[in-house]
Phi, psi and omega in degrees: 000137180288137175284148182297138183195190171205163174212152177270129187254135181303145179208140182293321191245322188242171171270116178262136189224137170240128184231165179203166177189174179286351180215177172288330181292321174299322191281329173288322175300318179288330181283327171303310179293336172286338178295308187292323180282345169284321170295318175218102194298324183268092190289328187291357169276346184269116182279153182269076183262330186232137178252143184219116177276135180230138182227119187240142172232136179211165183279339182207173182290329180293317180293320175307310178299317181296314185296330183283317178291323176297328175295325177293323171305309181306305179298326174293310188288327187269310188264347191059031175265145180225140185240141182250349176226125176221127189236115171278109181282329179199143170234108191235158175242117179216144178052052184049035183208151176263135177247135185232126176246137185211150166239124181236135177240133183192213180203180173295130181284140190219111179305333177280332175263334179249142184287146191268124175242235186251132184288114169275124186260335178194156170258130188243166179271358191299120181067005187297141176213133174239127187225127177253116179264350184310313173302328181287324181289320176303316184290315178300318177295324178295314182303309188298318174298324179288313184295323177289341188239006183220144173248022179289103180303329179294322180290331179292318186290324185287314181298319169314305178306320181283352182235013172157346177122151192264340189272151190287120174256140180227129175272131178260327175241153180193081178221191183279345182266132180286145182242143181210160171060048178291148181216135179282150165298168183293328177277346187076007180277341183219162180225141174256149183195170176249142179230139172286101180258357171203167181227120187238154169277103186260147174228098177273020175103347177245023187104158180290142163225141170294114192239127174293146173241117183240156178223158180270135183234162165233125184245147177277124183293332183275324192255339193075001187287142188229149176230154181268133175254349163229153189226050191271147162286331173275151187282129175250136185216177174055052185290153170213140191264149179278163182298330173269002173079010184265346186220149167241151179235142187209172168255143171232143181287136168286117184286349185230063185303144182271337181266148181240031193277332184236151178272001174248141188278095176264013183279099184224144180239160177268140177224153177238139185226129177287135181274345179272319184260333192084359182288134185247133183240127172287126182258321183234158184206080183240179175257014181222188187289128163227123187185182178054049185271153183223129176291149168287161186297335184266359181069009188273329183233165163231152173243141185202172185261135178226109192065239175263357191248166174254138179231153172259141171227134177272121193283339175279309182266347189064014172290133186256143172238131178267120178257018182309123169281131180311137182305135183097335176291316175285297172222153199259086168245148181286338181261166186294149183263114177289121177252127188220165164062047178282156178203145172288151169288151190295347174262002172092347190277343183226164179234126172266136176203175170245156177202159180142143186273307188248308177259112185272151179216171196249136178227156179234135181213156171296163186298345186263355179090009183255172179061054181287124177241134174277103187268345184288307178061012172231184183253016181265177186278120176227137185197176180058053183282154177202135183290146164288156189294333174269009168072007180264345181235164177222130164264148180207171168247135180228151173254027187285343170262002182107338183229157180294118179223158177279138178233156178233130177214159173294159194283000171261006182098347185272172181051055184271127185231152183261143187253320187244151184221025191251003171069007167293147172296135183227149174216163166049049180295141169208156180278148174283165181302329182269357179073009185266343181232158173237118183260140176202173177247157187200161181198151164313116191296345181273345178273163185283167184314321184286027177248016176288131171221162181284133182232150169244131181243123177268114189281347176260000182234124171268148176306129178297160182297318185299315182298317181300316181299312174309311175311305184291322175299319178294320179301317174302317174300319179293318172296324178054029180058020183268130188265348181205140172231156190213104161282134182232143176232141181231126170301139189232148160202153186300136177283141178251000000 
């Protein structure tokens, strides 16, 4: 069992602290000691000459923590006492209120004998979190016991669902560059995607901004070997492959944007490139965003986003049809409704897309823009929809449980089921041509943006028992049998 303690976490403006213990009392004791160590770093120099009892009452645990720490600031400011031993003896809930009892031992602060640290002005709620893990640890131990003593496949699948998902996962890319928008080749052996390979300081006339530069890559599903398909100085993103597998279409940044309405360059146009000859043809030339294009099944048309709207283009005549839905029909917002991520159904008769200004939802319409249907039917966030090869299923990302997870539903929005349970941030799912796998990008939600990598979820393979046992054991190690953790933030300035 990990010994109770605390650690300081680097922060630009405040003192950020994480503490832990086998129970909430220990975690509170440790965060109080971290406050004392902030004021006077060498606690071993503080003698146990004075004892002080503390009794705190608050409406919830967070307020209890704030009030508890603030009491120590008050005692230090008024009585000049600082403590090196703090024992929270009990935290109880009674009469709709939390009660804390603690005993602190220390002495009068003396600048001659005690090291001077940082003057704490106030305790704040910023980024505060209290997490009690004892129930999770007990559940994991129970799951391990069941797995080790049962061969029931239904129990294995249920435990897998509760601890990260039952389907077998494979991480396909793993490097320092973020990857996005995977799309399978027609034989399912390769995946094309775009990757942010550099960050440059660009000046478009309105001041310098850090800008991502992306190129399009192809990765072998079996070996993980990748090759670069574009070598542009301009950023290229959101590739899609033609039905015959001979061309790719993508959006490319205009290095000399004509508009000055935005401080970031959203002036992007569509290009199509032959994979045989390397010839590149520009399809659009506007002062605004054109992107996220998808070929029709017969490769004669594309559907794409232009500004906030969805448009169709005949690739032979270059005739453009606006499929924009009138404001208020999709969602009744006064501001423009963003319509993104369009794609054709496998038979080419319908177009799938997401729309919404604050709450994104999934919609389906006929290829002429008529017969609009809302597939989400709930008020939660649903986005990044993609058809199955037979056109009967749709995979998408939803935040309805508080984390971004993959879901599957029928094309009419019925029979929605959850596929993942791992709480990773996710984007851009798509089916393999045989419908047996789903490719998507994911990252730990606590990590910064450049950690998105490509994953493969196998719908016809369940996680093996050995892998599930290893998963649970690693989760237990992560929790380290620690029942509570407590980050705290304190405004700071150097003491004089």
